[in-house]
C-alpha positions in Angstrom: -25.2 -24.4 48.9 -25.2 -28.1 49.5 -24.4 -29.3 53.0 -21.7 -31.4 51.5 -20.0 -28.5 49.8 -20.5 -25.8 47.2 -21.3 -26.4 43.5 -18.4 -25.0 41.5 -18.7 -24.6 37.7 -15.6 -24.1 35.4 -16.7 -22.5 32.2 -14.1 -23.0 29.5 -12.7 -26.1 31.3 -11.4 -27.6 28.0 -8.8 -24.9 27.9 -5.1 -25.9 27.8 -4.3 -24.8 31.4 -7.5 -23.4 33.0 -9.5 -26.6 33.4 -6.6 -28.9 34.6 -5.1 -26.4 36.9 -8.4 -25.3 38.5 -9.5 -28.9 38.8 -6.2 -29.7 40.6 -6.5 -26.7 42.9 -10.0 -27.8 43.8 -8.9 -31.3 44.5 -6.1 -30.0 46.8 -8.3 -27.6 48.7 -9.1 -29.1 52.1 -11.9 -26.6 52.6 -13.7 -27.8 49.5 -13.8 -31.6 50.2 -17.2 -33.0 49.2 -17.9 -30.2 46.7 -19.3 -30.8 43.2 -17.1 -29.7 40.3 -18.8 -29.1 37.0 -16.6 -28.8 34.0 -18.3 -26.8 31.2 -17.1 -26.4 27.6 -18.8 -26.3 24.2 -16.1 -28.5 22.7 -17.2 -32.0 23.7 -13.9 -33.7 22.8 -11.7 -31.3 24.8 -14.3 -31.5 27.6 -14.0 -35.2 27.9 -10.2 -35.0 28.2 -10.6 -32.4 30.9 -13.2 -34.6 32.8 -11.0 -37.7 32.6 -8.0 -35.7 33.8 -10.0 -34.2 36.7 -11.4 -37.5 37.7 -7.9 -39.1 37.8 -6.6 -36.1 39.9 -9.5 -36.6 42.2 -8.7 -40.3 42.7 -5.0 -39.9 43.0 -5.3 -37.3 45.7 -8.1 -39.1 47.5 -10.3 -36.0 47.2 -14.1 -36.7 47.6 -15.1 -34.3 44.8 -18.1 -35.2 42.6 -17.0 -34.5 39.0 -19.6 -33.6 36.4 -19.3 -32.3 32.8 -21.6 -30.4 30.5 -21.5 -29.0 26.9 -24.6 -26.9 27.5 -23.4 -23.8 29.4 -26.9 -23.0 30.8 -27.3 -26.5 32.2 -23.7 -26.6 33.5 -23.9 -23.4 35.5 -27.5 -24.0 36.8 -27.6 -23.8 40.6 -23.9 -23.1 40.9 -22.6 -21.3 44.0 -19.4 -20.3 42.3 -18.5 -20.0 38.7 -14.9 -19.6 37.4 -14.6 -18.6 33.7 -11.9 -18.5 31.1 -13.3 -18.3 27.5 -12.2 -17.2 24.1 -13.7 -16.6 20.7 -11.5 -18.2 18.0 -8.3 -18.0 20.0 -5.4 -18.7 17.7 -6.6 -17.6 14.3 -8.0 -14.4 15.7 -4.8 -13.8 17.7 -2.7 -14.1 14.5 -5.0 -11.4 12.9 -4.8 -9.2 16.0 -1.0 -9.4 15.8 -0.3 -9.2 12.0 -2.9 -6.7 10.7 -2.0 -3.7 13.0 1.8 -4.3 12.4 1.1 -4.1 8.6 -0.1 -0.6 9.2 2.8 0.4 11.4 1.8 -0.6 14.9 4.8 -1.5 17.1 2.8 -3.9 19.3 4.5 -7.1 20.4 1.9 -9.2 22.2 -1.5 -8.1 20.9 -3.5 -9.6 23.7 -4.4 -7.1 26.4 -3.3 -3.7 25.0 -2.5 -2.1 21.7 -4.8 -2.4 18.6 -4.7 -6.2 18.8 -5.8 -6.1 22.5 -8.6 -3.8 21.4 -10.1 -6.3 19.0 -9.5 -9.1 21.5 -11.5 -7.1 24.0 -14.4 -6.5 21.6 -14.7 -10.2 20.7 -14.2 -11.5 24.2 -16.6 -9.0 26.0 -19.2 -9.9 23.4 -18.9 -13.6 24.2 -18.6 -13.1 28.0 -21.8 -11.0 28.1 -23.7 -13.7 26.4 -22.5 -16.2 29.1 -23.4 -13.6 31.8 -27.0 -13.5 30.5 -27.1 -17.3 31.2 -25.6 -16.7 34.7 -28.2 -14.2 35.6 -30.9 -16.7 34.6 -29.5 -20.0 35.9 -27.3 -18.9 38.8 -28.1 -15.4 39.8 -26.6 -15.6 43.3 -23.3 -17.2 42.2 -20.0 -15.4 42.7 -18.4 -15.2 39.2 -14.6 -15.4 39.2 -13.3 -14.2 35.8 -9.9 -15.4 34.6 -10.6 -14.3 31.0 -8.3 -11.8 29.4 -8.3 -8.9 28.8 -9.3 -9.2 32.4 -9.9 -5.6 33.6 -11.8 -4.7 30.4 -14.0 -7.8 30.7 -14.7 -7.2 34.4 -15.6 -3.6 33.7 -18.2 -4.7 31.1 -19.7 -7.3 33.5 -20.0 -4.7 36.3 -21.6 -2.1 34.0 -24.1 -4.3 32.3 -25.1 -7.0 34.8 -26.0 -7.4 38.5 -23.6 -10.4 38.8 -21.2 -10.5 41.8 -17.8 -10.8 40.2 -14.1 -10.6 40.9 -11.1 -10.9 38.5 -8.2 -13.3 39.3 -4.8 -13.5 37.5 -1.8 -15.8 38.0 0.8 -13.1 37.2 1.4 -11.9 40.8 1.8 -15.6 42.0 4.1 -16.4 39.1 6.2 -13.4 39.8 6.6 -14.3 43.4 7.8 -17.8 42.4 10.4 -16.1 40.2 11.5 -13.7 43.0 11.8 -16.7 45.3 14.2 -18.4 42.9 16.1 -15.1 42.4 16.6 -14.6 46.1 17.1 -18.3 47.0 14.3 -18.0 49.5 11.2 -20.2 50.1 8.1 -18.5 48.8 6.4 -18.6 52.2 9.3 -16.6 53.7 8.6 -13.7 51.4 5.9 -11.1 52.1 4.9 -8.9 49.1 2.3 -6.3 48.3 1.4 -5.0 44.8 -1.1 -2.7 43.2 -2.0 -1.2 39.9 -3.9 -2.4 36.8 -4.0 -6.1 35.7 -0.7 -6.8 33.9 0.5 -3.4 34.9 0.8 -4.1 38.6 3.7 -2.9 40.8 5.3 -4.6 43.9 5.7 -1.7 46.4 6.6 -3.8 49.4 8.9 -6.8 49.5 10.0 -8.1 52.9 11.4 -11.1 54.7 8.1 -12.5 56.3 10.0 -13.5 59.5 12.4 -10.7 60.1 10.8 -7.8 58.3 14.0 -7.1 56.3 13.5 -5.1 53.1 14.3 -7.4 50.2 14.3 -4.7 47.5 18.1 -4.2 47.8 18.8 -7.8 47.2 16.4 -8.0 44.3 18.0 -4.9 42.8 21.4 -6.5 43.1 20.1 -9.7 41.4 18.7 -7.7 38.5 22.0 -6.0 38.0 24.1 -9.3 38.3 21.8 -11.4 36.2 20.6 -9.0 33.4 18.2 -11.4 31.7 16.1 -12.0 34.8 12.6 -11.1 33.9 13.6 -9.0 30.9 15.0 -5.7 29.9 11.8 -3.6 30.3 11.2 -5.0 33.8 14.7 -4.0 34.9 14.4 -0.6 33.3 11.1 0.2 35.1 12.4 -1.2 38.4 15.4 1.0 38.2 13.4 4.1 37.3 10.5 3.8 39.8 11.9 1.7 42.6 8.9 -0.7 42.2 9.1 -4.1 40.7 6.7 -5.0 37.9 4.7 -8.1 38.8 4.3 -9.0 35.1 6.8 -9.8 32.4 8.1 -7.5 29.7 5.5 -8.7 27.2 2.6 -7.8 29.4 3.6 -4.4 30.8 4.9 -3.5 27.3 1.3 -3.7 26.0 0.6 -0.3 27.6 3.8 1.6 26.8 4.7 3.6 23.7 8.3 2.4 23.8 7.5 -1.3 24.0 9.3 -2.4 20.8 12.7 -1.0 22.0 12.5 -2.8 25.4 10.8 -6.1 25.3 13.0 -9.1 25.6 11.9 -10.7 22.4 12.3 -9.5 18.8 8.7 -9.4 17.7 9.6 -10.0 14.0 11.4 -13.2 14.8 9.5 -14.3 17.9 5.9 -13.3 17.9 4.4 -14.0 21.3 1.2 -15.7 20.0 3.3 -18.4 18.1 5.2 -19.2 21.3 1.9 -19.3 23.3 0.2 -21.5 20.8 3.1 -24.0 20.8 3.1 -24.0 24.6 -0.6 -24.5 24.8 -0.6 -27.4 22.3 2.1 -29.0 24.4 -0.1 -28.6 27.6 -3.1 -30.1 25.8 -1.0 -33.1 24.7 0.3 -33.6 28.3 -3.3 -33.4 29.6 -4.4 -36.0 27.1 -1.6 -38.3 28.1 -2.3 -37.9 31.8 -6.1 -38.5 31.2 -5.3 -41.8 29.5 -3.0 -42.9 32.3 0.2 -42.6 30.1 1.7 -40.0 32.3 2.1 -39.5 36.0 2.3 -36.0 37.6 3.7 -35.2 41.1 0.4 -33.8 42.0 1.0 -33.3 45.7 4.1 -31.2 44.9 2.3 -28.9 42.5 2.1 -25.2 43.8 -1.4 -24.0 44.9 -3.2 -21.0 43.7 -1.3 -20.3 40.5 -4.2 -19.8 38.3 -6.2 -17.9 41.0 -9.7 -18.2 42.2 -10.1 -21.5 44.0 -8.5 -20.0 47.2 -11.2 -17.3 47.0 -13.9 -20.0 46.6 -12.5 -21.9 49.6 -12.4 -18.9 51.8 -15.8 -17.5 50.7 -17.5 -20.9 51.1 -16.1 -21.5 54.6 -16.3 -18.0 55.9 -12.7 -18.3 56.9 -10.3 -15.4 57.2 -7.7 -15.4 54.4 -5.2 -13.1 52.6 -4.9 -12.9 48.8 -1.9 -11.3 46.9 -3.9 -9.9 44.1 -7.6 -9.5 43.4 -9.3 -7.4 40.7 -12.2 -5.3 41.9 -13.6 -1.8 41.2 -11.7 1.0 42.8 -14.6 2.0 45.1 -12.5 2.0 48.2 -9.8 4.0 46.5 -7.5 1.0 46.8 -5.3 2.7 44.2 -5.4 6.4 44.9 -5.6 8.7 41.9 -7.6 6.4 39.7 -11.4 6.4 38.8 -13.6 4.6 41.3 -15.1 2.5 38.5 -11.7 1.3 37.2 -10.9 -2.4 37.8 -7.7 -2.3 39.9 -5.5 -5.1 41.2 -4.6 -5.0 44.9 -4.1 -7.4 47.8 -7.4 -8.4 49.5 -8.7 -10.3 52.5 -11.6 -12.6 53.1 -13.7 -12.1 56.2 -17.1 -13.7 56.9 -17.5 -14.7 53.2 -16.8 -11.2 51.9 -13.8 -10.3 49.7 -12.4 -6.9 50.9 -9.7 -5.2 48.9 -6.8 -3.4 50.6 -5.6 0.1 50.0 -2.1 0.7 48.6 0.1 3.8 48.8 -0.1 6.3 46.0 1.9 5.0 43.0 4.3 7.3 41.0 2.5 9.8 38.9 4.0 8.6 35.6 2.6 5.1 36.2 -0.8 6.5 37.2 -0.8 8.5 34.0 -0.2 5.4 31.9 -3.1 3.7 33.7 -5.4 6.7 33.4 -5.0 6.6 29.6 -5.7 2.8 29.6 -8.8 3.2 31.7 -10.1 5.8 29.3 -9.5 3.3 26.5 -11.3 0.6 28.6 -14.3 3.0 29.1 -14.6 3.5 25.3 -14.3 -0.2 24.4 -17.0 -1.2 26.9 -19.2 1.6 25.6 -18.7 0.3 22.1 -19.8 -3.2 23.0 -22.8 -2.1 25.1 -24.1 0.3 22.5 -23.1 -2.0 19.5 -21.5 1.1 18.0 -17.9 0.8 16.6 -17.2 4.6 16.9 -16.1 4.6 20.5 -13.8 1.7 19.8 -12.2 3.7 17.0 -11.7 6.6 19.3 -10.0 4.2 21.8 -7.7 3.0 18.9 -6.7 6.6 18.2 -5.7 7.1 21.9 -3.7 3.9 22.2 0.1 4.5 22.4 0.8 1.4 20.2 -1.7 2.2 17.4 -0.5 2.9 13.8 1.2 6.3 13.5 -1.6 8.4 11.9 -5.4 8.6 11.7 -5.5 7.4 8.1 -3.5 4.2 8.9 -5.7 3.6 12.0 -8.8 3.9 9.9 -7.6 1.4 7.3 -6.5 -1.0 10.0 -9.7 -0.7 11.8 -11.9 -1.3 8.8 -9.8 -4.3 7.8 -10.2 -5.8 11.2 -13.9 -5.2 11.3 -14.3 -7.1 8.0 -12.0 -9.9 9.1 -13.7 -10.5 12.4 -17.3 -9.4 11.9 -18.7 -12.7 12.9 -17.3 -12.4 16.4 -17.8 -8.6 17.0 -20.8 -7.0 18.7 -21.6 -4.7 15.8 -24.7 -5.2 13.6 
């Protein structure tokens, strides 16, 4: 590590939100002043926009970062102390296939990103890409801490842990975004609310919600809010909160990816409002805004932007300085039984702390058995998907498809759907 500060590489920096948000968070981090921020993306045009935006942020905030950019991933990560990664293989066209083809065969999936048959193929493509990047990390930056922000996060991190020696954690913005929503619901400043959540990424459950100053239990107020304002955070979230007494940290669309009754409860009508179309529109808008900002045609209230939404830079700041710090959600293997009742190899999401440069997950109380059973099934699916990629054999992936609660209704429909997806996406899949 440089005496001036760590070398931080952002792989996938040309993305609609990842690059700009992570660049902003780095520029705002007092503990990372003097660091080198390397923006890495194979799309040179998008990378130049991200670099220009990051440089302008740096100047506006008076942050003494050194900004570099690189289209060659191996060169960009060489010598990095920390690497944050958010990558995709053919994002929008593939997502449309992930959504439409399974539904043609009877799948009720709504989001098709992290779970269901669409999430399965997203996993296969993404893990295949990520592991190629990881091979470069092992060669060019073997001692770096890899912070993965790539979805499907828990499946990706499981594959990294099983096939490499890379030090890695997973970070996701969902918990932080949920806390901002709760803050607005309760009309309380975010820093006055103390919360703890545990579970599986995008299926994480807030089990403690208190006034940080008085210790008052805030669940009764949140319950009242959900009853008075029925559209707050969606029908499925309200239903699960009422049933289990725990508040889901993710939206309907995310937690519904793991539940067999998703279609009846998600807040959007998937036939009229497919999530990927909304997401693509939103991302194209973000790209346009970043382009306008990079060209000086737009000003942003940078100092008023919330910190640590995307996740990861606060971890880098704490690890680099050796400072003690607390994190609301970090994804790590369940080796300390942070979530009792789940396999030790499972990638679970819990609070964590930093001490002497080490990230230490905290242990949560045992979650309701019904929720654990949903997660156990998903982890069995994760296990098979990762096996499929590592062995380059599609059969474990097909077995995972048969287990998924959002798959087509019978084996024959599953087989037809699976074969069609294999043919459509063969160029991005790990199978010979």
